[in-house]
C-alpha positions as CSV (number, residue, x, y, z in Angstrom):
1,M,4.0,29.3,-14.1
2,E,6.3,26.8,-12.3
3,V,8.7,26.9,-9.5
4,G,11.9,25.6,-8.7
5,R,13.5,22.0,-9.8
6,V,11.9,19.9,-7.1
7,G,8.6,20.3,-5.1
8,R,6.6,17.8,-2.2
9,V,2.9,17.6,-2.7
10,T,1.0,15.4,-0.3
11,C,-3.1,14.5,-1.4
12,A,-5.4,11.7,-0.9
13,A,-4.3,9.6,-3.7
14,F,-8.0,8.5,-4.1
15,L,-9.0,12.0,-5.0
16,I,-6.4,12.5,-7.5
17,A,-7.1,9.3,-9.4
18,C,-10.8,10.2,-9.6
19,C,-10.4,13.6,-11.1
20,L,-7.8,12.4,-13.5
21,T,-10.2,9.8,-14.4
22,V,-13.4,12.0,-15.2
23,R,-10.5,15.0,-16.2
24,T,-13.2,17.5,-15.8
25,C,-13.9,16.8,-12.0
26,S,-15.6,19.4,-9.9
27,A,-13.9,21.9,-7.5
28,V,-13.1,20.5,-4.3
29,G,-14.1,23.0,-1.3
30,E,-15.2,26.7,-1.8
31,N,-13.7,28.7,-4.5
32,K,-14.4,31.9,-2.2
33,G,-14.9,33.8,-5.2
34,R,-18.4,34.6,-5.7
35,N,-18.7,37.9,-4.3
36,L,-16.6,39.3,-7.0
37,R,-18.3,41.0,-9.8
38,A,-17.5,42.4,-13.0
39,G,-18.0,46.4,-12.8
40,F,-17.1,46.4,-9.2
41,Y,-15.5,49.9,-9.7
42,Q,-18.4,51.7,-12.0
43,Y,-19.3,54.3,-9.2
44,T,-16.6,54.2,-6.8
45,C,-14.1,54.4,-9.5
46,P,-15.2,54.6,-12.9
47,Q,-12.0,55.0,-14.5
48,A,-10.1,52.4,-12.8
49,E,-9.9,49.8,-15.7
50,K,-9.2,52.4,-18.2
51,I,-6.2,53.7,-16.6
52,A,-5.2,50.3,-15.8
53,A,-5.4,49.1,-19.5
54,D,-3.6,52.2,-21.0
55,L,-0.6,52.0,-18.7
56,T,-0.3,48.4,-19.2
57,S,-0.8,48.9,-23.2
58,A,2.0,51.6,-22.9
59,A,4.4,49.1,-20.8
60,L,3.7,46.1,-23.2
61,G,4.3,48.2,-26.0
62,Q,7.8,49.1,-25.1
63,D,8.7,45.2,-24.0
64,P,6.1,42.7,-25.2
65,T,8.1,40.2,-23.1
66,L,6.5,41.6,-19.7
67,A,3.1,39.8,-20.6
68,A,4.0,36.3,-19.7
69,S,5.8,37.8,-16.4
70,L,2.5,39.3,-15.5
71,L,0.9,36.2,-16.0
72,R,3.6,34.6,-14.4
73,L,2.9,37.0,-11.6
74,F,-0.2,36.4,-11.2
75,F,-0.4,32.7,-11.1
76,H,2.6,32.8,-8.1
77,D,-0.2,35.1,-6.4
78,C,-3.1,33.3,-6.6
79,F,-1.8,30.0,-5.7
80,V,0.3,30.6,-3.0
81,N,-2.3,32.6,-0.7
82,G,-5.0,33.4,-3.2
83,C,-5.3,36.3,-5.2
84,D,-4.6,39.0,-2.6
85,A,-1.4,40.8,-3.9
86,S,0.7,39.0,-1.1
87,I,3.3,38.6,-3.8
88,L,4.0,42.5,-4.2
89,L,4.6,43.2,-0.2
90,D,8.1,44.2,0.5
91,S,8.1,43.0,4.4
92,T,5.2,42.3,6.4
93,L,4.4,43.0,10.4
94,S,5.6,39.9,11.1
95,G,8.9,40.5,9.6
96,E,9.0,36.7,8.3
97,P,10.8,36.5,4.6
98,I,8.2,37.2,2.1
99,E,6.9,35.4,-0.9
100,K,9.3,37.5,-3.1
101,A,12.5,36.2,-1.0
102,S,11.4,32.4,-2.1
103,L,13.6,30.9,-4.4
104,G,10.7,29.8,-6.4
105,N,10.1,33.5,-7.2
106,G,13.0,35.8,-6.4
107,K,14.7,37.9,-9.0
108,T,12.9,36.4,-11.8
109,M,9.7,38.1,-10.9
110,R,8.7,40.9,-13.0
111,G,6.1,43.5,-13.4
112,F,6.2,45.1,-9.7
113,E,7.1,48.4,-11.4
114,L,3.9,48.4,-13.3
115,I,1.6,47.6,-10.8
116,D,3.3,50.5,-8.6
117,E,2.5,52.7,-11.6
118,I,-0.9,52.2,-11.7
119,K,-1.7,52.1,-7.9
120,V,-0.1,55.5,-7.7
121,K,-2.3,56.9,-10.6
122,L,-5.6,55.4,-9.1
123,E,-4.7,56.8,-5.6
124,N,-4.7,60.3,-7.0
125,E,-7.7,59.3,-8.7
126,C,-10.0,57.4,-6.3
127,P,-7.8,57.1,-2.8
128,E,-8.2,54.2,-1.0
129,V,-10.7,52.3,-3.3
130,V,-9.0,50.0,-5.6
131,S,-7.0,47.1,-4.3
132,C,-3.6,46.1,-5.2
133,A,-5.4,42.6,-5.7
134,D,-7.7,43.5,-8.5
135,I,-5.0,45.6,-10.2
136,T,-3.3,42.6,-10.6
137,A,-6.1,40.9,-12.0
138,Y,-6.8,43.7,-14.5
139,V,-3.1,44.1,-15.9
140,T,-3.2,40.2,-16.3
141,R,-6.3,40.2,-18.4
142,D,-4.6,42.9,-20.3
143,A,-1.2,41.3,-21.0
144,T,-3.5,38.3,-21.9
145,V,-5.5,40.4,-24.7
146,F,-2.3,42.2,-25.6
147,S,-0.7,38.7,-26.5
148,G,-4.1,38.0,-29.2
149,L,-6.8,36.6,-27.2
150,P,-10.0,38.1,-27.3
151,Y,-11.3,41.1,-24.5
152,F,-13.0,39.5,-21.5
153,K,-14.7,40.8,-18.5
154,I,-12.9,39.8,-15.3
155,P,-14.4,40.4,-12.0
156,A,-13.3,42.5,-9.3
157,G,-13.9,43.4,-5.4
158,R,-10.8,41.6,-4.1
159,R,-9.2,42.8,-0.9
160,D,-5.3,43.0,-0.4
161,G,-3.6,40.5,2.1
162,V,-1.5,41.2,5.0
163,I,0.4,37.9,5.1
164,S,3.2,37.2,2.8
165,R,5.6,34.3,3.7
166,A,8.5,32.8,1.7
167,A,8.1,29.4,3.4
168,D,4.1,29.4,1.6
169,V,5.9,29.3,-2.0
170,F,7.2,25.9,-2.6
171,H,4.6,23.6,-1.6
172,N,1.6,25.6,-3.4
173,L,3.3,25.8,-6.7
174,P,3.7,23.4,-9.3
175,N,7.6,22.9,-10.7
176,P,9.1,21.8,-14.1
177,A,9.7,18.2,-12.7
178,M,6.3,17.2,-11.2
179,T,4.5,14.2,-12.7
180,V,0.8,14.9,-14.0
181,D,-0.2,13.3,-10.4
182,E,1.8,15.6,-8.5
183,M,0.3,18.8,-10.5
184,A,-2.9,17.6,-10.5
185,A,-3.1,17.7,-6.6
186,I,-2.2,21.2,-6.4
187,F,-4.9,22.4,-8.6
188,T,-7.3,20.4,-6.9
189,R,-6.2,22.1,-3.3
190,K,-7.0,25.1,-5.2
191,G,-10.3,24.2,-6.4
192,M,-9.7,24.1,-9.9
193,T,-10.0,20.9,-12.3
194,V,-7.3,19.1,-14.5
195,D,-8.9,20.7,-17.7
196,E,-8.1,24.1,-16.2
197,M,-4.7,22.7,-15.4
198,V,-4.2,21.8,-19.0
199,T,-5.8,25.0,-20.5
200,L,-3.8,27.2,-18.3
201,T,-0.6,25.6,-19.3
202,G,-1.0,27.1,-22.7
203,A,0.2,30.5,-21.1
204,H,3.7,28.7,-22.1
205,S,3.0,29.8,-25.8
206,I,4.7,32.9,-24.5
207,G,7.5,33.8,-22.0
208,K,11.4,32.3,-21.7
209,V,13.0,29.7,-19.1
210,Q,16.6,29.5,-18.0
211,C,18.6,27.1,-19.7
212,S,19.0,25.8,-15.9
213,V,15.8,24.5,-15.6
214,F,15.9,21.9,-18.2
215,E,19.4,21.1,-19.6
216,D,19.0,17.7,-17.9
217,R,16.8,16.9,-20.6
218,I,19.6,18.0,-23.3
219,Y,22.6,16.2,-21.3
220,N,21.6,13.8,-18.5
221,Y,18.2,13.1,-18.8
222,S,17.3,10.5,-15.4
223,E,20.9,10.4,-15.0
224,T,21.9,8.5,-18.1
225,G,24.6,11.0,-19.4
226,S,22.5,11.5,-22.6
227,R,19.2,13.7,-23.6
228,D,15.6,13.0,-23.3
229,P,14.6,10.2,-26.2
230,K,11.1,12.3,-26.2
231,L,13.2,15.3,-27.1
232,Q,12.4,16.0,-31.2
233,A,16.5,15.5,-32.5
234,A,16.5,18.8,-34.5
235,Y,15.1,20.5,-31.7
236,A,17.5,18.7,-29.0
237,S,20.4,20.1,-31.5
238,Y,18.9,23.7,-31.1
239,L,18.7,23.5,-27.5
240,S,22.1,22.1,-27.2
241,A,23.5,25.4,-29.3
242,M,21.1,27.8,-27.3
243,C,22.3,26.2,-24.0
244,P,25.8,24.7,-24.1
245,P,27.7,22.1,-21.3
246,A,28.7,24.1,-18.3
247,D,32.6,23.4,-19.9
248,A,31.5,24.6,-23.2
249,V,30.0,28.0,-22.0
250,P,31.0,30.9,-24.0
251,A,33.2,33.6,-22.2
252,D,30.7,36.3,-22.6
253,L,27.9,34.3,-21.4
254,A,30.0,32.9,-18.4
255,A,30.2,36.7,-17.7
256,E,26.7,37.1,-17.5
257,G,26.0,34.2,-15.4
258,G,26.3,31.8,-18.0
259,D,21.9,30.8,-17.7
260,R,20.5,31.9,-21.1
261,L,16.7,32.4,-21.8
262,V,15.1,30.5,-24.5
263,Y,11.8,30.8,-25.6
264,L,9.3,28.3,-24.8
265,D,7.5,28.8,-28.3
266,P,9.6,30.2,-30.6
267,S,7.6,30.1,-33.3
268,S,5.4,33.1,-31.7
269,P,6.8,34.1,-28.5
270,F,4.7,36.9,-28.2
271,R,1.4,35.6,-29.0
272,L,-0.8,33.3,-26.6
273,D,-2.2,30.6,-28.9
274,N,-2.6,27.2,-29.5
275,S,0.6,26.2,-31.1
276,F,2.1,25.4,-28.0
277,Y,0.1,22.1,-27.8
278,L,1.0,21.5,-31.2
279,R,5.0,21.3,-29.9
280,M,3.8,19.2,-26.7
281,R,2.9,16.7,-29.1
282,E,5.8,16.9,-31.6
283,G,8.1,16.8,-29.1
284,K,9.5,20.4,-28.7
285,T,8.7,21.4,-25.3
286,L,11.4,22.9,-22.6
287,L,9.8,21.5,-19.2
288,Q,9.5,17.9,-18.6
289,S,6.2,19.0,-16.4
290,D,5.1,19.9,-20.2
291,Q,6.2,16.8,-21.6
292,N,4.6,14.6,-18.7
293,M,1.1,16.3,-19.8
294,A,1.5,15.3,-23.3
295,D,2.7,11.7,-22.9
296,D,0.0,11.1,-19.5
297,P,-3.3,9.3,-21.4
298,R,-5.0,11.2,-18.7
299,T,-4.0,14.4,-19.8
300,A,-2.8,13.6,-24.0
301,E,-6.3,13.6,-24.9
302,L,-7.1,17.2,-23.2
303,V,-3.9,18.3,-25.0
304,G,-4.7,16.9,-28.5
305,K,-8.1,18.6,-28.3
306,M,-6.5,22.1,-27.6
307,A,-3.8,21.9,-30.5
308,A,-6.7,20.6,-32.8
309,E,-9.4,23.7,-31.7
310,P,-7.6,26.9,-31.4
311,K,-11.0,28.7,-30.9
312,M,-12.4,26.3,-28.2
313,W,-8.6,26.8,-26.4
314,M,-9.2,30.4,-26.7
315,K,-12.7,30.3,-24.6
316,K,-11.2,27.8,-22.2
317,F,-8.3,30.0,-21.6
318,T,-10.1,33.1,-20.4
319,R,-12.7,31.3,-18.4
320,A,-9.7,29.4,-16.6
321,L,-8.0,32.7,-16.1
322,V,-11.2,34.1,-14.6
323,R,-11.6,30.8,-12.3
324,L,-8.0,31.6,-11.4
325,S,-8.9,34.9,-10.2
326,R,-11.5,34.0,-7.7
327,V,-9.3,31.7,-5.8
328,D,-9.0,32.1,-2.1
329,V,-9.8,35.9,-2.8
330,L,-10.5,38.1,0.5
331,T,-13.7,40.3,0.1
332,G,-16.2,42.1,2.4
333,N,-14.1,43.5,5.5
334,A,-11.2,40.9,5.3
335,G,-8.0,42.4,4.4
336,E,-7.4,45.7,3.4
337,I,-7.3,48.4,0.5
338,R,-3.7,49.0,0.7
339,K,-2.2,52.4,-0.2
340,N,1.5,51.3,-1.5
341,C,0.9,47.7,-3.0
342,R,4.6,46.9,-1.8
343,A,3.7,47.6,2.2
344,V,0.9,46.9,4.3
345,N,-1.4,49.9,6.0
346,L,-0.1,51.1,9.5
């Protein structure tokens, strides 16, 4: 879910300390999602969720790695300008560089074609009724269920945004080098709790990461020229084999750009489960930000609970995902219902 290698966050220090102390502090400000409801299209487009689910299931059946990409796409959309499908836009009327053009998104984002396919079918079924923002929420729920979690209802009624700016991306998304304080600042600004932050990190039980994102932990941790001592030794050796140093990259890999992808949780790469928290505690995690959560005493207890109670984590994850889906949404007469998810209406 993270973006880039560096990030900058500003927030009141007292607020962060308070939230981390109680771990599950209340949301700050309005979440603006109270007008959403399950079954929103019951009368206006009753087949909407089924159409989205059927096409998502077919796509994931062909490529199960897409599930992680859909969760990441949703997170990156919601945390930048709210869950308004602004990340789907190829251009806006302002002509500014769009969210897709940000280095934090760029060529690593996937899932756009699936959303396009669903939108085309829904426009044929119910023209100008179902928003791209709701389609994105539906496919995220369906990807979560496909990956092993129980079915849950996702509220709808979002409308689509007309603004998408690359400049908004970096300061709104966590990155892999962040401390717990820095990540908590971002979640707090979005009206979410530290408990939810740790819970949603379980999404890292599926998906892959480029070697370049974490290779400093293997070869030059904190500019020491050695590996991160928190990495479990056998796991560090595995990572060294998967991500050789720049001067030892095989010719065939170098020809492809030299940046191999590594599973975040190789023990169950396509299944959302709490095994990732066990790996966090064992020093078998790729991202420094995840290791920071396991080490920081203010979040380590939460990591331990997630690791020990799989059913509890499943319930908390789906609830946190629903909470995420309500972040800064547009409802009522705000925004629009796009005819094409890649372009604002003219």
